[in-house]
N, C-alpha and C positions, 0 to 999 in steps of 0.2 A: 139633144135628148130624145127627140122624136126618132132620129136615126138609130140611136142606141136601143130604144125600146123595140123598134122594128127588128133589130139585129138579134134580140133575144126571144122573139116570137110574140111580142105584144102589139096588137093593132091599136093605133092611136085614133080614136073616134073623133074627138074635137080638141082643138087647141084654143083656149079662151083666157083672157079676152082678145089677145092678139090675133087678128084675122078672122074672128068669129062674127057671124051675122046673127040676127034674132032667131032665125030658123035653126041654126046650129045650137044656140044656147038652149032652145026648147027641148033638145034631145039629150041633154046632159044626164037625165035620169036613166038612160038606157045603158050606161057604162057598168062594167063589173066592179071597178074601183077607180079611184082618182089619184093622179100624181100631182102633188102640191109642190110647186117650185119656189114660191115666194109667200111665206105665211103672213107677212104684214098685209098683203093684198088679198090673198085667197083663202085664208083660214076660215073665215065666217061662212063662205060659200061651201067649202069642203065639209064643215061641221053640219051645215043645214042638209046637205045631200046625204051625209051619214045618218042623220036622224030621220029624214023623211023618205029616203030611197034605199036605206040599208047599204050604203056604199062606203067601204073603208077607204082611207087615203094614206099616202106615204108620209113619213115623218123625216126621213133622211134627205139631206140636201146634197145633190151630186156635185160638190165642189172639191177638187183635189182628187188624187188617185184613190186614197183610202175611202174618202167620202163617196166616190162613185161606185166603188166595190160594195160598200155597205148598202147603197141605194139599189144596186142590182139584186143583191141578196133579199132585200125587203120586197122588191117588186116580184121576184120569183115566188116568194112565199104567198103574197096576195093573189097572184095569178095561178098558183098551183103548178108552177113549172119546175122541172128538174133539169137544171143546166149542168152540162158536163164541165168539169174543171178546165179541160183543155180548151173548150169554147170561150170561157171567160178569160183565160190566159191569152188567147188569140186577140180578143177585143182589147185587153189591157196593154198589149204590146205596142199600141199606138202612143201610149204615154211614155215619151222618151226622156222624161226627167229622172227615171229610176237609175239610169247609168251614172248620173252625176252623184247620186247618193253613195255609189260604190267607189267613186274616184277619190284620189288623195286630195284633190282640191276641195272636196266637201268639208275637210277638216277646218278650213279657214272660216267656215260659217258656223261651226259648232259653238253654241252658247252666245252668239251675237244677239244683242238685245233688240226687241221690236215692240212698238206701241201700236195697238190696233183700235180704230174707232170708225163707226158707221152705223148703218141700220143693223138690227140684231142678226138677221140672217147672214149677211156678208161678214160682219165682224166676228161672229162665232166660227163661221166656216174658215175664215182667213187665219184665225188664231190656231185652229186645229191643224191646218195645213202647215203653218209656220213651225209649230212645235213637233208634230208627228212625222212630217215628211221632209222638212228642210233642216231641222235641228236647231232652229232659232229659239231663243229664250224669250217668251212673251212676258214682259214686265208690267204691261198695262193694257187693259182692254175696256172699251166703253161703247155706249150707244146713246142715241137720242130717242130710241124707241122704249119709252118708260114701261109700256105694258109687257115687255120682255125682260124686265130687270131681274126677275127671279132666276130665269134660265141662264142669263149672262153671269150673274153672281156665282151660280153653281159652277160654271165653267172656269171662271176666274179663280175660284178656290182650288179647283183641281190642278190648275196651272201655277198656283202660287203667285198670281198677278194682282196688281192693284186694279180695282174696278171703279168705273166712272159712269154714272147715269146722269146725263145733262144734255140740254140743248143750247147751252151757253158756250160759244166758241172760245171766249176768253178763259173760261175755266179749263177747257181742253188745252189751250195754249200753256196755261200755268202748269198743268200736269206734265206735258211734254217737256217743258223747260226744266222742271224739277227732276224728272226721271232720266233725261238725257239719253234716249234710246239711240241705237245706231241705224235704225230704219223705222219709218212711220208708214203704216198702211191705213188710209183713211179716205175722207171725202175731199172735194175740191178745197174746202176750208183748211183742212189739215195740210194740204199741199202748200198753201200760202204760208201757214205757220211754219212748216218744216223748211221752206225756202228761206224765211227770215232767220231761222236758227241754224241754217246750213246743215240740215240733216236730210239724207236721201228719203224720198217718199214715192209711193205708188198709190193711185186712186183705185179703191176697191168698191166704193158705194156711192149712191146718190147722197147729196147733190153733186152733180158733175158738170163739167164744161164740155163744149163741143170737141175740144182737143183730146178729150179722154176717149173718144170714139174713133178708132182707126178705120181707114177705108177698107182694109183687108178683112177677111173673115176672122173674127177674134172672139170666140166664145169663152165664157168663164166657167161653164159647167161641162161635165163629162171628161173623158180621157184627153180629148184635144184641149179642153179648158185647162187641164193640169199643165200642159205644155205652155199655154199662154201665161199662166201664173209664173211658171219658171222663168220664161223670157222677161217678163215684166219686173219681177222682184230681184232676180239673181244677176243677170248679165249687166244691165245698165246701172243698177243701184249698188251692188255689192262688190263685184269682182274688181273694179278699179280702185277700191278703197281699202283693200286688205293690208294687213301688217307686212306680208311678204314683199309688197311693192316698195315699202319704205327702205328695206334692206337692198332690194334690187337696184334702186335708183339713188341710193344714199350718196355715192361718190360720183355720180354722173354730172359732169360740168354743165350740161344743158339745163339742169333743174335747179341751178343755183342763181342767187340774185345778182352775182357778178357777171352773169352771162346775158348777152343781149338776145333779141328775138331771132332765133336761128331760122325760123320759117321765112324770114325776110332775107336770109343769106348774109346777115351782118353780125350775128352773135359772136362767132369765133374771132373775126377780125377785130371787133371792138375790144374784146378781152385781150387779144394779142397786142393791140396798139398801146394798151396801158401796162403791158408787161405782166399780165396776170396769167399764170399757168393754171391748168385744170385743178391741180391740188390746192393752189392758193384760192381759186374760186370756190372751193368746197369749204373753205374756212379752217383748213388744217394747220395753216401757218399762224403763229401767234402774232407775227409782226404785220400781217396783212391788214390793211384798212379797206373796208368795203368801198367800192366805187360808186359813182352817181347812179349806176344802173341798179343799185339795190332798191331804188325808189320804185322799181317796176314790180316789186313784190305784191302779190294779191292779198297778203296777210296784213291788212291795214288795221292799225290800232292807235289810240290816242297817244300823244307824246307824253302827257302827264297822267299818271294813274290817280284815281280817287284816293283819299287818305286811308280808307279801310281796305284797299286792294293791295295784294302783294306786288312788289316791284321785281323786274327781271334784271339779273346781273348781266354784264356784257357778255361773258362767256356762255351763259345760258341762251341769250339771244342769238349768238353765233351758231350754237348747236341746233337751235330751233330752225334756223334757216337752211340747215342741211336736209330738212324734211321737205319732200316735194310740195309745191305750192298748193296742189289740189286737196291735200289733207292737212296742211299746216294750220289752218284756222281751227280745225277740230282738235289738233294736238295742243294748241295754245289754250283753248277753252278748257280742255280736260285738265291740263297742268295747273291752271289758275284755280279751278274748282278744287283740285286735290290740295293745293297749298292753303286755300281758305279752310278746308275741312281739317287740316293738320295744324292750323293756327300759325302758319309761317308768314312772315312779313316780306321775305325775299326769296326769289326763285333762283336756285343754282342749277348747274348741270346735273347734280345728283337728284335734285327735286324733279327735274324733267324726266329722268329715267325711272325714278320711283313711281311717278304718276303713270308712266307707260306700263310698268309692271302691274300696277294696281288695276288699270282699266283693261288690261289684257287677260285678266282672270276669267 
């Protein structure tokens, strides 16, 4: 952000508290205005300087492309600068996530659901980026910063999202389990919750773990920060889990339970030894009985269902195994949830596809 301010003609006098000594802190009153990055920590100081030194301060948080553009506009107003549109466009050109929004692949993310939780600053900023720039549907947003509840509720209302103000991680877990989002953006606690529920997650807010701090330069703010958010949210968490991959690999024998571990050079030979052709391995033959290799499935589930749970018919189980292992658990959970909501006691092939259509809306 210091580099960004310098690029638009604003001299940064002091950066505090990071790297500031008492002598630098004593000169804060000499500034023309203040840039507030983290209201949870700096709002009281900014308000004191506004009251006692007549210094205005920024309200916009430069997270995401649009947030950064709003921040630049606010700074220019406070500093009395007239910035040429071409100059702003030149600065924004470093935000390379915009090309993705214009690509056909962006359609796969449209209306995918996300749950956001963290400190108020990062939770609200992440929700805006998710909805305004990526096209995700925010179905839940929450914070443990109770003093910011009013602002967060207002944003949640504008997004049509469920709001959660709590510092109880068990309450957060219940909300995530109930909403069943396709992506979670939260703290390290939400990462653990999402891992248990097998939902992709990115850490956006404290509390965090050392693993959340990469060795490379990885800002969260400014135009380069928008690139970091894109890489963190889209590439590893979403692109490998989209619906088009189910169709792409649907008949690929290497993704079926009848296939051994091909990376060991044994998969094809094992299937061949048992006389299983790729089409048989895909479950398209009604006479085919799954081999012992079906136990290698990552989709583990109890042999006996509880009395109030829907049971899977054999054909539906075979159809489920056509789905690649890395999304099969999600497909099973969604189908069972759909069956319970519909009051169905048995899951058929038709139920599986009805659930797929329902959750793809």
